[in-house]
C-alpha positions, 0 to 999 in steps of 0.5 A, a space after each residue: 500500500 502506498 503511503 499518502 503524501 503530505 499534500 494528500 494528508 493535508 487535503 484529507 485533514 481539511 476535508 474531514 475538518 470541513 465536514 465535522 464542522 458542518 455536521 456539528 452545526 447541522 446537529 446544533 440546529 437539530 438539537 435546538 429543534 429537539 429541545 423545543 419539541 421536548 419542552 413543548 416550546 414553539 419552533 423558531 423555524 425562521 431562526 433554525 433555517 438561518 442557522 442551517 443555511 449558515 452551516 451549509 453556506 460555508 461548504 461551497 461544494 456540491 451540497 450547494 446544488 443540493 440545497 438549491 434543488 430542495 428549495 424547489 420541491 414542494 414540501 421537501 423543506 418547510 417554507 422558511 428553510 426553502 427561503 433561506 436556501 434559495 439565497 445560497 450562492 453556488 459560486 465557489 472561490 476559484 482554485 489558483 494557477 498552481 492547481 490549474 497547472 497540476 490538473 492540466 498536466 495530469 490530464 494532457 501531459 506535462 507539455 499541455 501548454 503546447 497544445 494551446 495558442 494561449 490559456 488564461 490563468 484566471 478562471 472566467 467562471 467558478 462553480 460548485 464542482 469545477 472552474 472554467 478557463 478561457 483559452 485559444 486553440 492552435 488554429 485560433 478557435 476560442 475555447 472554454 476549458 472546464 477543470 474539475 476541482 480536486 477530491 470532488 468524488 469524496 466531496 460528493 459522497 460526503 455531501 450525500 451523507 449530509 443530505 441524508 442527515 438533513 432529511 433525517 432531521 426533517 422526517 423526525 419533526 415533520 414526516 409528511 414526505 418520504 424522501 428516500 427516493 429523492 436522496 437516491 436521485 440526487 446522489 445518482 445525478 451528482 455522481 454523473 456530473 463528475 464524469 466529464 466524458 459523459 458530459 461530453 456525450 450530453 453535449 453531442 446529444 443536444 447538438 443532435 436533438 436541437 439541430 436546425 433550431 437556429 435560436 439555440 446554440 450548442 457548443 462542440 466538444 474538442 475530444 483531443 483536449 478533453 478527459 474525465 476531469 477536463 472538458 474543452 468546448 467552443 467558447 460561446 460568446 454572449 451576455 447574461 440573460 438578465 441583461 435583457 430583462 428590460 429589453 422590448 417585449 418582443 425581444 424578451 418573448 423571443 428569448 423565452 420561446 427559445 428557452 421553452 424550445 430548448 427544454 420541452 423539445 428534447 423532453 417531448 421528442 427524446 425523453 431528455 431534459 436539462 435538469 438545471 435551468 439556472 440563469 448562469 447556464 445560458 447566455 444570449 447571442 446576437 444576430 449579424 445586426 447586433 440584436 439579441 437572436 437566441 440563447 447559448 446552452 453552456 452546461 450539460 452536467 445535469 442531464 436527465 434521461 427518462 424512460 419513454 413511459 414517464 414522458 407518456 405520463 407527463 403528456 397523459 396528465 396534461 391531457 387529463 387536466 385539459 379534458 377533465 379526464 380524472 381516470 387519465 390523471 390517476 393513470 399518469 400518477 401511477 405511471 410516474 410511480 406514486 404508490 397507495 393513491 387515494 382521493 386525498 393524495 390525488 387532490 394534494 398532487 393535483 394542487 401542485 400539478 395544476 400549478 405547474 401545468 396552469 400556463 400550458 392549459 390556458 389558450 391565450 397570451 399571458 405571463 407565467 405568473 399571470 398577475 401573481 407577484 413573483 415573490 409569491 409565485 407558487 408559495 400558496 400552492 406549496 403551502 396547500 400541498 404541505 397541509 394536505 400531505 400532513 393529513 395524508 401521512 408519509 408520501 414517497 416522491 418517485 425519483 423521476 419527479 425530482 429533476 422534472 419538477 426542478 427543471 419546470 420551476 427553474 424554467 418558470 423562474 426564467 420566464 418570470 425574470 424576463 416577464 415574457 408574455 406568450 401563449 404557452 398552451 400553443 407552444 406546448 401543444 406544438 411540442 407534443 404534436 403527434 406524440 407517441 411512446 413508440 416514436 419517443 422510444 425510437 428517437 431516444 434509442 437512436 439518439 443515445 446510441 449515436 453518442 454512446 449513451 444508454 437509457 436510464 436504468 431508473 
């Protein structure tokens, strides 16, 4: 057995200290909650939520993605906790040039700099799992080089354990939701995000699926400059989406339509979604006249491939609501994987489903919130779901629901920020026109085989 180096020992020590500290802080929140419950005192959930957010906020790692994800799932966390966790920033402090040189040497060899015309020392962006450096290829092409931080596999496994602890605390004091499948799903997707070769295949998949969609641009991967921990793609020039929130309505609608297509078209035709429609994952490119023309898709780590039967359940649920077919609604929930359905549970599920589907059922031009203040959008429905589930008892959330819901909420947030006014009904019905499970199965099988991916096992 090879003895660890001093650097490895230091990394392990720092990592152990990091998680011991967080575990202690999270445990402190749990102890306060337990003490108040034992003594019959009212829970100061706002203070507990702030304490929990403070404990997690120091991590700047994968757990940040988890925390922000949980804030979008109704009843996964109390409202006070969701509010605090949405404030957490996923932006991590960048690693220095010494790390960059070590990582690049390990991935491309000691003469790695000879493979580039130039490579910027300071990262252009830094996030939870890695950082991006701008570079120039030998032929002059502009590149984006995404480098994974060190020890991320250990960090992800440790953060999954922290997630289990968070859910154990929640279950102890408010057991309305069984989060077992949520943990499995989040862990699986986080582990996939560590594999940059898989992400490269995701990029190729999206290039194929969105071919011919001129308002959406997907970069191309440079395989000779990519490995399992280094992903090199075309540099996509563009401005932040929020830079256009005060643009004319026609421009904002054009960008929102491109976002809608980028998300719903791959899902309805191929059973694939981008599970993290975060504002930082998109930029806006201009046409030849310097006017905003469409969106660049920048990040492909969190891609969810669904069984075609699940896609069919999504369409059936929509059509069940649209035509008042209660039997079809129940069938859709069964396809999704909800167990022990009864009238009370179905009514609770319908509250949230009608909220998500609402704009798609309304055949008129409207904003996504339709008069509701953005700060209150979805709050009433989430509260109603929580109250209903408390009466119903533990409900297990199916795995597939997790990122489907996350993506829908994230996409809705983009529409809110842009204050777009569209006929979402017509856009959605165009996306599912001539839908059939057989066609989705055939398209998905061919598209995945073309880039070396397999259908999802769960």
